[in-house]
N, C-alpha and C positions, 0 to 999 in steps of 0.2 A: 243728440239735443243739441239744438243751436246754442251759441253763447247770448247772453243776455242783450237784447235790445235796448234802442235809446230810451224806451219807457222805463227800463229796470223792472223795480217790484211793483210798480204802479198798477192799479186794475180800472177797468171801466167804471165810471160812476153811474151805477143803474139808478134812474129815478123815474118816479110815476109819470107819466104823459111825454117821455121824451121821444125824438124820431129815431126810430132804429134803422141802421144801415148794416150792409156786410162787413164793413171795417170794424163795427165795434164787437162782433164776435171774433174776428180775427185778433183783435188786441187783447181779449179776454182768453184766446188760445195762448197767446204769446205770454200773457202774464203767469198762467198755469206752468208753462215750460220754463219760465223763468224762477219760479218760485222753486220749482223740483230741482232743476240745474244748480240754484244756489245753494241748496241743502247737500247735494251729492257732491259738489266742489269743495266745500266750506267746513263740512261737518263730518265726513265720512274718508277714512283713510284707503280703504279696500278699492281695489281695481283688479281687473282680469275677470276670468271666468267665476260664473256664480252657480252654475249647475242647477241642482235642483233647489237651492236655498239652503238656509240653516235651518228650517223648522222642518226637515224631513224627520220621517218615522225612522226608528233605528232599522227596522227591516227593509229600508229603501236605500239607506246609505251606502254608498261605494258603488251603487250599479251603473253600468255602462250605459243604461237607457237615457241618462241627463247628459252625456258627455257630447262635444261637437260632432255632428254628422259631415262630414267633408269628403266628396268624392273627386277623384282625379283621374282624366282618362287621356292618354297620350298614344294619337294614331300615328305617329311619326312626323305630321306636318304641323299639328294643334294640340295643343294642351287645352283641355276643357275641364273646368273646376266649377263645381256647384257646391253650395253650403244648404243642407236643409234642414240643419237645426244648430243653435247655438243661443247663450245667455250670458250676458256679461255687462261689465262697466267698464269704459275706457278712462284714461288718465285724466281726463278733463269732464268727466261726468256724463258721458254720453250713454244712453240705455242702448243695450243691444238685444233685441229679442227677436230670433226667426224662428218658424218652425215649417211643416210641411205645407202648408197654406200660402206662404211667401217665401218660396225658395230663390236664392240669389246665385245667377249663374253668370260665367265669363269665359271667354274663349281668347287664348294667346298665341301668336305664331310661335313656334318652336325657334324660328330663327332670332326671335326678341330675347330669348334666353341662352343664347350661346355663350358658352364660357362659365356658365352658373352650375354649380354642385348641389347647392342646398339653398333654398329659398323660403322664407315664412311666408305664411298664407294670412294676409290681414282682412277683416272686415272695416271699411271706412265708413264711419256715419256722414253722410252728407248733410248740407244746410236745407232747412225747410222740410217740408214734408210732400209726398205724391199721391194720387188717387189710388186706392186699392182695387184692382180690377175684379178681383173675387168679390167685391161687395156690390158689383152692377146687377140691378134688379131689386136689391133687398129692400129698397124704398119705394113703397108703392104710389107716392105722390110724385116720385121722379125715377121711373122706371129704366129710363135711357143714361143716366148718370151714376156715376160711383157713389155709394153712401157714405163711405168712410176714408179717412186718409191714415197714410201709414208713413214710419219714418223711412228715409231713403238711405240704402246702403250699396256699396261697391266692392268687389274684390280686388285684392291689389297683392303682388308678389314683391314685398319690400314695400316700404313706403318713404316719402320725402319728410325731412325733420319738421315741415311746418305742418304736414298731415298725421304725424305720430300721435299727438294728443287726443287725436278724434278716433284713432284705431285700436283694434282688438286683435291681437294675435290668436290664432284658433287652430294652426297646424303648421307642418312643414313638408315640403314636398323635396324630394331628392333624387338623384339621377341611380338609376338601378344599374348595379354593376355588370349584370349580364348583358343588358339590352340597351343601356345607357338611355333609356325613355325614363320620364320621370313618374314617380309615384309618392304615395303618403306614407311619411315615416311613422309607424306605428308607434314607437316609443317616445315620441315628443310629449312633452307635457307642458302646456301653455301655461302663461302666469295666470295664477288663480285668486280670488279674493279669500277663500277658505279654504281647509283641507277637505272639505265635502265637495268641492266643486267640480273635482275630475277622480275618476274611477280608480286609475294608476296612482294618483297623488295619494288618496284615501287608503289604498292597499298598502302602499309605501309607509305611511303615518301608522298604521295598525301594527304591522310587522316592527317598526322601530319601537313603538311604545311598548309590545310586550317584551321586546328584547332588553330597554331599558329596565323595565319593572323587574324583570328577571336577573338582570345583571346587578341592580342595588341589591336584591336579597342575597346574591351570591358573595357580593363584597360584605354584606353585614354578618353573614355566616362565617366568612374568611376572617372576619375582625374578631369574632368570639374564639375561634380557633387559635389564632394567635396570641390573643390575650390568656387564654386557658394556657398554652404551651408557655409563654414567657412567666407566668405564675409557677408552673411546676418547675421548670427549669432553675428560676431565681432561688427557690427554696434549698436548692441543692448547691447554692454558693457560687455558680456559674454567671459569667457577666452575659447580662441581656440588652445592653444598651443599643446594639444593632437591632436586635427584634422589637425593642420599645421604638425605635426610629421607623422602623417598617411598619409597625402599628400606628403610628401617628399618621403615615401617608394614608393607608387603607382608611382611616376614620374620615379623612379630607375628602377621600373619592366615596367613601359612603354618603356624606352628607351632600357632596355635589350631585351624585346620581339620584338621591332621593328628592332633592330639590328639581331636577330634571324632571322625574317621573310626574310629579304634582304640575309643573308649569305648562307639561305639554298634554296634559289629559284631555283637554276640550278639543274636539276636532274643528270647531267653528272657529279657532284663531288663525290667522294668516299665515300662508307657508312661511313668509318672511321671518316672523315672529318665532315659528317652530325652529326653523334651522339656525337662528340665532340663538335660542336657548341651546340647542345640541352642541353648536360650536362654542359658547360659553362654557360648558361643561367640560368639553375637552380641554379647553385652555386652562381651566382650574385645576384639573386633574394633572396637565402637563405641568403646572406650576408646582403642585405639591411633588410631584417625582423631582422635580429641579431643586427643592429644598431638602430633599431625603437622600442623603449620601449612601445611607446603607442601602436602600432599594437600589440605587444606580450601581453600587456595587455588585450586588447579587445579580442583576442583569448582565453586567459586563462579565462576570465570571463564566455566564451562561453562554457566552459567545464562544468560548472554546469548544463546546459540542454542537452549536447552532449559530451560524452567521446572522441568522435573521432577527435574533434579538438585538444585534448591535443596529441593525435597519430600524427596528421599533424604537430604540433609544433616540437616534437622529431624528426620526419622525416626530416623537415627542419635544425635542429641541428646537426643531423647524415650527412647530406649533407656538412656541414662545416668542418666536421672531416676526410671525405674521402680524399686521396691522390690526387692531380691534375694530373691525368693521367688517360687513356681509354685504355684498352688493347685490342687489336683485338680478336675477337671470332671466333670459328670454325662455331657455328650456330648463325646466325644474327639475329634470331627471339628473342632470349634473350635480344639483345642491342635493338630491336625495343620495345620489351615490357618495358625495362626500360625507355627509351624515351617517352614512351605514359604515364607511372607512373609519370616521372617528368612534362609532361604538365598537367596530370591530377592535381595533387598538386598544381599546380599554377591557374588551374580554381577553386578549392576549395577555395583559398585564395580570387580570384575575387568575387566568389559568395558571401561569408561570409561578405565582405566589402559592396557589393552592398545591402546586408539585411540591412545594417545599414544607407546608405546613399542614395540609390534608392528607391524612392517611390514604394511600393509593387504594386500599382495600374498599373505602366507600365514597371514594372521588366519583362525582357523576361526569367530569370532564375529562376522564383519563384519557380517551381516545384522541383529544385534541392535544396532550402533552408530547413533548418530544424528548422529555428526560423524565426521570423518575429518583427522587432520593429515598434513600432509606437507611436504618440503622445508625441515627445519629448524624447522617450527613456523610458518612464514612463510604457508603456504596452509591455510586452514582453511575445510572443506567441511560443510555441514548438510544432511542427507537431505530432501529434498522431495518425493519421489514413489517409489512402487513399480507394477510393471506388473500388469496382469491375469494371467489363467491363461495360461501360454506355450501357443504354437501349434508342434507338431513336424511336419514333413513329412520324412520320411528323415534324412538327417543336418543338416536346416536347422532352426534354431531361432528363432522369432520373438516378441520381447517389444512388447508396444503399451502405451504410457503414454497413457491417454485422460483427458477431463474435467480437465486440468490448466488453470491459469491464473497462469501463471509471467510474469514480467517479462522482457522482452528485453534485450539489452546487458549480460547477466552471462555469466561463464564457469560452465561446467557440467560434471559430470562423470559419466559411466556407468562402474558397477563391475560385471562380469561375475563371478558366483561359482561356484565349484568346490563340489565334495561337502566339507562341513564335517567329515563323520566317517572317510571313507576316508582313505588314503593319497595323495598327488598323484600324479598319473601323468604331468604335464607334465615335458618334459626342456628343459633350455636351447636355445633357437633355435625350438623348436617355435611354431607362428603359427597364429593364428585370424583369419579373415577376417570384419570387421564391415562391416555395411551401415547407415548412419543416415540417417533422414528426418525433418525437423521439419515440423510441421503448425502453421500459425498462423491468424487470422483471415482473412488473404488467400487461403488455400489452402496445398497442402503444397508443400514446397521440392524441389529435385531431391536424390537419394539421393547420399550420399559415401561410398565403401570405403576401408577402411584395414586393413592388416595388423597384428597386434598379436603380438609374440613374447614368448615366456616368458624372461624376464631372470635369474633366480635359481633356485638349486636348491630344490625343494619347493614352487615356486609353485602357487598354487591360484585367485587373484584376478585379473583383468586390470581395467585402467582405460583410459578414453579421454576425453579433455577436448575439449570443444569451444565454440566461441564463436557466439552468435547473429548473422545479419546485421543489419546496421544498420538495415534498413527492418522489421525483425520486432519490433513492440512487445509481443506477446504470444505465448508458446507454448502452443498448446491441447493439442497432442499429439505424441507421439514414439513412431516405430517403429524398433525396432532388429531385425536378422538376423544370425545369428550361423552360421559353418559353420567347421569340424564343431561341432554343438551337442550331441554326447552325453556331454561331460564338464562340461556347464555347467548349473548348477541353478536360476539365479535371476539377477536384474538389479535393480540400485538407482540411482537419480538422486541426484545431490548437487548443490548450488549454492555456490559460493565467496563467503565473507564474508569481509569486511576488518576488521583491528583488533581481533579478538576475542582472539588469542593474542599477549599481547605484555607480557612479563614482564623484559625487559633488553635485552641485546644481545652479539652474539657472533657468529663465523662460522659457516656451515653446517658440519654434521659432515662425515665422510669421505665419498669421494665413492661409494665402494663399500660399501654397509653389507653387515653381517652377514645371514645369511638369516632369523634371526628377530628383527633389531633393526631398529625403523623409525629413518630418518634424520630425526629429530626433536630440536631442540636445545633445550637448557633453556630458553631465551629469545629471542625473535624482536623485532627492532625495531619500532616504531608504523610503518605505511606514511605515507610522505611523499609519495609521487607520485600520480598520478591513477589512477583505476581501470582505465584503458585501458591504462596502462603496466604495471600489476599482470598483467593479462590476457595479457601477452606471456611472463610467466613461467611455466614448467610444470614439473613434477615430473619428474626425470630419468627417460628411457625411457617417459613417458606421451605417447603420440601426440596431438596438437592437432590438431583439424579446424576449419577456418574455413569456413563453409558461405555460399555466395552464390546467391541466387535468381538462376532464368534470366531475361534479359530478354526 
């Protein structure tokens, strides 16, 4: 759309009996263009692709049929680019609307692109209009002339600063690593006016929105578990100031995530506003973590078992040092990846705290935990192995841990996981039969069987502890057979570590924990006995298997 002419928003003064000339109709066309352009420039903040618009039916949202259709062909000497479809607004309010009836094409010599590896494809709106060749013959009174006029557009690979306000980015070409020829980058997401404007952007928003809602619910459930735990422990005279501090952090996180879920619910919002809300939520929770010394201390303690928690803390500190702004990006894919990273960090915070306060037997996120806390924090387990693809034979499920090199004379725990998404179908008293065989350098041991019963309502995970025989120096493999196995989805192997969680002292919590509260004390004493003495202590209800090799 051209900029306002000298006539501005003045229209033709149509009067009865006036002498009409073609210039009158030209001025009237300019008045209409100027009026629409004035509204777009001064009243709308949206720029970029518009796709199918904001009034699409729910079934049509996110369909690729509304995405820009750009074809790139490189024959070795010439790069041919054609735009068959795109709809959008430039930053200066120019309307871009191209369909199959008005394809825009351009050919560029490859020599002009020497040294370039990536280039943005722009549609540049020209000044004035041009005759529409497709309308020739549609006017019976003037069959030899074009009956209609259309906006003029040209294709450009990169634009100058003076043409940028009239340009719309619709794609990106890059050099293929194999042929060094130019091809279209399928992952590129151009600037969009709304989250509905591009199928990849809409799909990313839906996935993030679902994760935000789920994470807000998990933080809320974690808040209830910590509050219930702190109440139970405080009745026994144990200091719960650290847990109260962690509870305050979780409360701030719940409020920030719940606000984010509501603020990003409408896909008609602009991508800039969406990513700004995600960035703001991540910063709020980073501030809450910075104000919670007990939460920081807990994560610092975990670094003794997993150094990635130190990286997580450092990333949260860096979030506080960044400036409070979010610059628009040419490629929204980078903004989407940054938002996914922010939500992923918040999930790791939640899962780590769930490992401390949520009973592993009902924890839905146990497969993502790299540690387990049990028996008032006295027992700390670190994930050491995952099995290969399970083998199913009827109702028998077999897990094989292979290519291991684990030292013997340690206490280990195998956790059998149920479906993390569905409702638990186990009833108190129902049993699993588990057969376990240890493989070492000296050969396989005799299998040992044990029945494991569901102990609490809603249980979905089962644990079995075992000690390696004294003559086994190295564990090279482990075979576990479960029956019935139709409600078991996976298995994890943990190794017990000593002395990692020790923040104070106090008696263990209540002997019968609530279904959603893990029996973890605020502080556990430093181990003073030998490792062998500790290996005799086992979490309540967790069967212990001591294997002996056959003579």
